[in-house]
Structure formats: structure tokens, C-alpha cells
C-alpha positions as CSV (number, residue, x, y, z in Angstrom):
1,X,-26.1,-13.7,-13.2
2,X,-28.7,-12.9,-10.5
3,X,-28.3,-9.4,-9.1
4,X,-26.9,-9.2,-5.6
5,X,-28.9,-7.7,-2.7
6,X,-29.1,-4.0,-2.3
7,X,-27.3,-4.2,1.0
8,X,-24.4,-6.2,-0.4
9,X,-23.9,-3.6,-3.2
10,X,-24.1,-0.7,-0.8
11,X,-21.6,-2.4,1.5
12,X,-19.2,-3.0,-1.4
13,X,-19.5,0.7,-2.4
14,X,-18.9,1.8,1.2
15,X,-15.9,-0.5,1.6
16,X,-14.2,0.8,-1.6
17,X,-14.9,4.4,-0.7
18,X,-13.5,4.2,2.8
19,X,-10.4,2.2,1.9
20,X,-9.5,4.0,-1.3
21,X,-10.3,7.3,0.3
22,X,-7.4,6.7,2.8
23,X,-4.9,5.3,0.3
24,X,-4.1,8.8,-1.1
25,X,-2.7,9.9,2.2
26,X,-0.9,6.5,2.7
27,X,0.7,6.8,-0.7
28,X,2.2,10.2,0.4
29,X,3.5,8.6,3.7
30,X,5.1,5.7,1.8
31,X,6.8,8.1,-0.7
32,X,8.8,9.6,2.2
33,X,10.9,6.5,2.2
34,X,10.4,4.7,-1.1
35,X,10.5,6.2,-4.6
36,X,7.3,6.1,-6.7
37,X,8.1,3.3,-9.3
38,X,9.6,1.1,-6.6
39,X,6.6,1.7,-4.4
40,X,4.2,0.7,-7.3
41,X,6.3,-2.4,-8.1
42,X,6.3,-3.6,-4.4
43,X,2.6,-2.8,-3.9
44,X,1.3,-4.8,-6.8
45,X,3.9,-7.6,-6.6
46,X,2.7,-8.3,-3.0
47,X,-1.0,-7.8,-3.8
48,X,-0.8,-10.0,-6.9
49,X,1.0,-12.8,-5.0
50,X,-1.7,-12.8,-2.3
51,X,-4.5,-12.9,-4.9
52,X,-2.9,-15.6,-7.0
53,X,-2.5,-17.7,-3.9
54,X,-6.2,-17.2,-3.1
55,X,-7.1,-18.0,-6.7
56,X,-5.1,-21.3,-6.7
57,X,-6.5,-22.3,-3.3
58,X,-10.0,-21.6,-4.5
59,X,-9.5,-23.7,-7.7
60,X,-10.0,-20.7,-10.0
61,X,-9.1,-21.7,-13.6
62,X,-6.9,-19.0,-15.1
63,X,-6.6,-18.1,-18.7
64,X,-9.6,-20.3,-20.0
65,X,-12.2,-17.6,-20.7
66,X,-12.3,-15.7,-24.1
67,X,-10.2,-12.5,-24.1
68,X,-8.9,-13.3,-20.6
69,X,-5.2,-13.2,-21.4
70,X,-5.8,-10.0,-23.5
71,X,-7.5,-8.4,-20.5
72,X,-4.5,-9.4,-18.3
73,X,-2.2,-7.3,-20.4
74,X,-4.7,-4.4,-21.0
75,X,-5.7,-4.2,-17.4
76,X,-2.1,-4.5,-16.1
77,X,-0.9,-1.7,-18.4
78,X,-3.8,0.7,-18.1
79,X,-5.2,0.2,-14.6
80,X,-2.0,-0.4,-12.7
81,X,1.2,0.4,-14.7
82,X,0.2,3.7,-16.3
83,X,-2.5,4.8,-13.8
84,X,-0.7,4.2,-10.6
85,X,2.8,5.2,-11.7
86,X,1.3,8.6,-12.7
87,X,-0.5,8.9,-9.3
88,X,2.6,8.0,-7.3
89,X,4.8,10.4,-9.3
90,X,2.3,13.2,-9.1
91,X,1.9,12.9,-5.3
92,X,5.5,13.9,-4.9
93,X,4.4,17.5,-5.8
94,X,0.7,17.9,-5.1
95,X,-1.4,17.2,-1.9
96,X,-3.0,13.8,-1.5
97,X,-6.5,15.3,-1.3
98,X,-6.0,17.3,-4.5
99,X,-4.7,14.1,-6.3
100,X,-7.9,12.3,-5.3
101,X,-10.1,15.1,-6.5
102,X,-8.3,15.1,-9.9
103,X,-8.7,11.4,-10.2
104,X,-12.5,11.9,-9.6
105,X,-12.8,12.9,-13.2
106,X,-12.8,9.2,-14.0
107,X,-16.6,8.8,-14.1
108,X,-16.8,11.4,-16.8
109,X,-14.3,9.4,-18.9
110,X,-16.1,6.2,-18.1
111,X,-19.5,7.6,-19.1
112,X,-18.2,8.8,-22.5
113,X,-16.3,5.6,-23.2
114,X,-19.2,3.4,-22.0
115,X,-21.6,5.4,-24.3
116,X,-19.3,4.6,-27.2
117,X,-18.4,1.0,-26.5
118,X,-21.1,-0.6,-24.3
119,X,-24.5,-1.0,-26.0
120,X,-26.5,-1.0,-22.8
121,X,-24.9,2.0,-21.1
122,X,-26.0,4.9,-23.3
123,X,-25.6,8.3,-21.7
124,X,-29.0,9.9,-21.2
125,X,-29.3,13.7,-20.9
126,X,-30.2,13.5,-17.2
127,X,-27.3,11.3,-16.4
128,X,-25.1,13.6,-18.4
129,X,-26.2,16.5,-16.4
130,X,-25.4,14.6,-13.2
131,X,-22.0,13.8,-14.4
132,X,-21.3,17.4,-15.4
133,X,-22.6,18.6,-12.0
134,X,-20.2,16.2,-10.3
135,X,-17.3,17.4,-12.4
136,X,-18.2,21.0,-11.6
137,X,-18.0,20.1,-8.0
138,X,-14.5,18.6,-8.6
139,X,-13.5,21.9,-10.2
140,X,-14.8,23.9,-7.3
141,X,-12.9,21.7,-4.8
142,X,-9.5,21.9,-6.3
143,X,-9.5,25.4,-7.8
144,X,-8.6,27.1,-4.5
145,X,-5.9,24.6,-3.8
146,X,-4.3,25.1,-7.2
147,X,-4.3,28.8,-6.7
148,X,-2.7,28.5,-3.2
149,X,-0.1,26.0,-4.3
150,X,0.9,27.8,-7.5
151,X,4.2,27.0,-9.2
152,X,4.8,25.5,-12.6
153,X,5.7,22.0,-11.2
154,X,2.3,21.8,-9.5
155,X,0.4,22.7,-12.6
156,X,2.5,20.3,-14.7
157,X,1.9,17.4,-12.2
158,X,-1.8,18.1,-12.0
159,X,-2.1,18.0,-15.8
160,X,-0.1,14.8,-16.1
161,X,-2.3,13.2,-13.3
162,X,-5.4,13.6,-15.5
163,X,-4.0,10.8,-17.7
164,X,-4.4,8.4,-14.8
165,X,-8.2,8.5,-14.6
166,X,-8.6,8.2,-18.4
167,X,-6.4,5.1,-18.4
168,X,-8.3,3.5,-15.6
169,X,-11.6,4.4,-17.2
170,X,-10.5,2.7,-20.5
171,X,-9.6,-0.4,-18.5
172,X,-12.9,-0.4,-16.7
173,X,-14.9,-0.3,-19.9
174,X,-12.7,-3.0,-21.5
175,X,-13.2,-5.4,-18.6
176,X,-17.0,-4.6,-18.6
177,X,-17.2,-5.3,-22.4
178,X,-14.9,-8.4,-22.7
179,X,-14.7,-9.7,-19.2
180,X,-17.8,-11.9,-19.1
181,X,-16.9,-15.2,-17.5
182,X,-13.6,-14.0,-16.2
183,X,-13.2,-14.5,-12.4
184,X,-12.4,-11.3,-10.4
185,X,-9.3,-12.9,-9.0
186,X,-8.0,-13.5,-12.5
187,X,-8.5,-10.0,-13.8
188,X,-6.8,-8.6,-10.8
189,X,-4.1,-11.0,-9.6
190,X,-2.3,-11.6,-12.9
191,X,-2.3,-8.0,-14.1
192,X,-0.9,-7.0,-10.7
193,X,1.9,-9.5,-11.0
194,X,2.7,-8.2,-14.5
195,X,2.7,-4.7,-13.0
196,X,5.2,-5.7,-10.3
197,X,7.5,-7.0,-13.0
198,X,7.2,-4.1,-15.4
199,X,7.4,-1.4,-12.7
200,X,10.3,-3.2,-11.1
201,X,12.2,-2.9,-14.4
202,X,11.3,0.8,-14.6
203,X,12.5,1.2,-11.0
204,X,15.9,-0.3,-11.8
205,X,16.2,1.9,-14.9
206,X,15.1,5.3,-13.4
207,X,15.4,5.0,-9.6
208,X,18.6,3.1,-9.1
209,X,20.4,6.1,-7.7
210,X,17.6,7.2,-5.3
211,X,17.7,6.1,-1.7
212,X,15.2,3.6,-0.4
213,X,14.3,3.6,3.3
214,X,12.4,0.6,4.7
215,X,11.3,1.9,8.1
216,X,8.1,1.2,9.9
217,X,6.2,4.0,8.1
218,X,7.2,3.0,4.6
219,X,6.8,-0.8,5.1
220,X,3.4,-0.3,6.8
221,X,2.3,2.0,4.0
222,X,3.3,-0.6,1.3
223,X,1.5,-3.4,3.2
224,X,-1.6,-1.4,3.7
225,X,-1.7,-0.4,0.1
226,X,-0.9,-3.9,-1.1
227,X,-3.4,-5.9,1.1
228,X,-6.3,-3.6,1.8
229,X,-5.8,-0.9,-1.0
230,X,-5.2,-3.5,-3.8
231,X,-5.9,-7.1,-3.0
232,X,-9.2,-6.6,-1.1
233,X,-10.5,-3.6,-3.0
234,X,-9.9,-4.6,-6.6
235,X,-11.4,-8.0,-6.0
236,X,-14.5,-6.3,-4.6
237,X,-14.4,-3.8,-7.5
238,X,-14.3,-6.4,-10.3
239,X,-17.0,-8.4,-8.5
240,X,-19.2,-5.3,-8.5
241,X,-18.3,-4.5,-12.1
242,X,-19.8,-7.8,-13.2
243,X,-23.1,-6.9,-11.4
244,X,-23.7,-3.1,-11.9
245,X,-23.1,-0.8,-14.8
246,X,-19.6,0.6,-15.4
247,X,-20.8,4.2,-15.2
248,X,-22.6,3.5,-11.8
249,X,-19.5,1.8,-10.3
250,X,-17.2,4.7,-11.4
251,X,-19.3,7.1,-9.3
252,X,-17.3,6.0,-6.2
253,X,-14.6,8.3,-7.7
254,X,-16.9,11.2,-6.7
255,X,-17.1,10.0,-3.1
256,X,-13.5,9.0,-2.5
257,X,-12.2,12.6,-2.7
258,X,-14.5,13.6,0.2
259,X,-12.7,11.0,2.4
260,X,-9.3,11.8,1.0
261,X,-9.7,15.5,1.6
262,X,-10.7,14.9,5.2
263,X,-7.8,12.5,5.8
264,X,-5.3,14.8,4.2
265,X,-6.6,17.7,6.3
266,X,-6.1,15.7,9.5
267,X,-2.8,14.1,8.8
268,X,-1.0,16.7,6.7
269,X,-2.9,19.9,7.5
270,X,-4.0,20.2,3.8
271,X,-6.4,23.1,3.3
272,X,-10.1,22.4,4.0
273,X,-12.1,25.5,3.1
274,X,-15.6,26.5,2.4
275,X,-15.1,26.1,-1.3
276,X,-14.0,22.5,-0.7
277,X,-17.2,21.8,1.3
278,X,-19.3,23.4,-1.4
279,X,-17.6,21.4,-4.1
280,X,-18.2,18.2,-2.1
281,X,-21.9,19.0,-2.0
282,X,-22.0,19.3,-5.8
283,X,-20.2,16.0,-6.1
284,X,-22.7,14.2,-3.9
285,X,-25.5,15.9,-5.8
286,X,-24.1,14.6,-9.1
287,X,-23.9,11.1,-7.6
288,X,-27.5,11.1,-6.5
289,X,-28.7,12.3,-9.9
290,X,-26.8,9.7,-11.9
291,X,-27.5,6.9,-9.5
292,X,-31.3,7.6,-9.7
293,X,-31.1,7.7,-13.5
294,X,-29.2,4.3,-13.6
């Protein structure tokens, strides 16, 4: 597969960073009217339907490549069911910017898993230093927030949320290793539809008694997250994953918190302090080091 132009790759990275950087705040807005499992089910049912329609219209042949059906199940459970249900649940208790920062540990998980499972993505000492520097920046960013927020529920939610980036990292490495020849629409559309069904069942079991308010804010949030935050972004993400290394692509998780923290500060008056700015600088430094190495 010929490599894409540098400008196309940079444009893809920028698009993912900007859209996913805003989704953390939009999730919080949507949760004001719709419970977490119901929100996840609706988001991915809509996104999966849109992508499946595009795949059929484009003549994409589904389920023909080796490991494709297995990747549907693995990606649906890891990237969407587990990862996003945890994110939505956690954002009931912690700020959107802090949630994005915690999820930014994903590149560290990806680097370790890629080192173990992908023959051409061994972790060099220099790249390891860059990843650790970025992780140190993440720690600096959210340490002040955790201290200010306090409370057992916040600490518990923050700890649980760390399962989300690990699950997403495992799915990313699995798609990178076994996804050769699988169309990006296939590896995103079908898993999203599976997620809509699974999380819909979970919503019926655990959120039946919770009120659901479909007002302009909650409906707008669901549509934004489904169309832009899922259908568009994950298609671009898996297109890039077939053309750049898994570790390199995961580095967008270091940039997304910078956008998320800024949006959270503007919309919800979430704290934006000197320590957050210093941590963001460390994050960007880590991105530069690992990107140059890769």
C-alpha cells in the first residue's frame, strides 16, 4: 500500500484531534438528559447505521477478509462497548478535561502491546523516553484537579476510567496485526452496530428506571457524537491505522487532552491552571520525541 502524502496524514491527525478533543465536553452535555449506557447505545447504533449505508453504497464487501468477523467482535467489545461505557459512566463524576487526560495514557499501553505483538513496532529507548515524558505530562495535568476534586467517588471513577484506554489500545493493536485487507468501513460500521445492540440490552437491564430527556441539548449531543465523533472520526482513524504505525497513531491521545481541557474550561469553568499548562507542554514534548523516532 503506497504511503499517503504528508499533508494528508497531518490533516487526518488534525481532524481527529479537534473533533475528539470536543467530544469529551459534548458527552457531559448529553449525560444531562440521557443515562450513560443509553447514550452509548444510541450513539453507536446511529453511527453504525450511517457507516453501513455508506459501505453498501460504495460496494464494500463485508466479512470476506481473513479475521474480519473476529475483528468485528473484538473491536466492538473492546473499542466501543467496554471503552465507551466506562468513559460515559466516569464522566458522571469527573470533569470532561480530566477524563480526556486520563484516557491519554492509551499511547503507553499501545507502545507496550505493540512491542509485544507487532514485529515491526519495537519500542526503542528513545521512543520509550518520549512516551514516559508524555505520561509524566499527563500526571502533572491532572494531579492538581484530583486534589481539588477530592472524594472517594472521584478517585474510584478515575481508577475505573483507566481500563478504557487499555481496552482501546488492545483493540488498536489487534486491528493493526490482523486487519490487513479489511476495509475501514467494515472494521468500524459492524462493531458499532454490535455495540448499539449490546449496550441497548445493558440499558434495558440497568437504566430502565432512570429518566430520559430528549431535548435539543441531548439530541444534538447524540447526533454530534454519532456522526462527527464516531462515523467520521473512526473511519479516518482506521484509514490512518493501515498507513502509519499503531504507536504513532496513538499519539493523538496526547494532543486531544489539550483541546478537551480548553473546551472544558470555556464551557464548564473547569480549572485551567499553570500546572495544566506545564503538563501540556510535557505532553507535546513527548509527542515530538516519539514522532521523530518513528
